[in-house]
C-alpha positions in Angstrom: 71.1 19.0 47.6 68.0 16.9 46.5 66.6 17.5 43.1 62.9 18.5 42.5 60.8 15.4 41.6 59.5 16.9 38.4 62.9 17.9 37.2 64.5 14.6 38.0 61.9 12.7 35.9 62.0 15.0 32.9 59.3 17.4 34.0 58.0 20.3 31.9 60.8 22.7 33.3 63.8 22.9 31.0 67.2 22.6 32.7 69.9 25.1 31.8 73.1 24.1 30.1 75.0 24.9 33.3 72.8 22.7 35.5 73.2 19.8 33.0 76.9 20.1 33.0 77.0 20.4 36.8 74.8 17.3 37.1 76.9 15.4 34.7 80.1 16.4 36.5 78.8 15.2 39.7 77.7 11.9 38.1 81.1 11.4 36.6 82.8 12.2 39.9 80.6 9.6 41.8 81.3 7.0 39.0 85.1 7.4 39.3 84.8 7.2 43.1 82.7 4.0 42.8 85.2 2.4 40.4 88.2 3.3 42.7 86.3 1.7 45.7 85.7 -1.4 43.6 89.3 -1.5 42.6 90.5 -1.4 46.2 87.9 -4.0 47.3 88.5 -6.4 44.5 92.1 -5.8 43.2 92.3 -9.1 41.3 89.0 -8.5 39.5 90.1 -4.9 38.7 93.4 -6.1 37.3 91.6 -8.6 35.1 89.3 -5.8 33.9 92.3 -3.7 33.0 94.1 -6.4 31.1 90.8 -7.2 29.2 90.3 -3.5 28.3 93.9 -3.2 27.2 93.5 -6.2 24.9 90.3 -4.8 23.5 92.0 -1.5 22.7 95.0 -3.3 21.0 92.6 -5.3 18.8 90.4 -2.3 18.0 90.6 -1.2 14.3 90.6 2.6 13.9 
């Protein structure tokens, strides 16, 4: 479902809240899918990234 060019680049037409949420949900789904694919393709790099993130979270001060 291609978006209209004027809407895709912040055209004059305002998008509704539901459209924005739908677009955001699709983006987040695709992002999670891309991360899962990267993790399958490069498991060592994914493991290092997970460990690095865990270390950052442990040292983060709330």
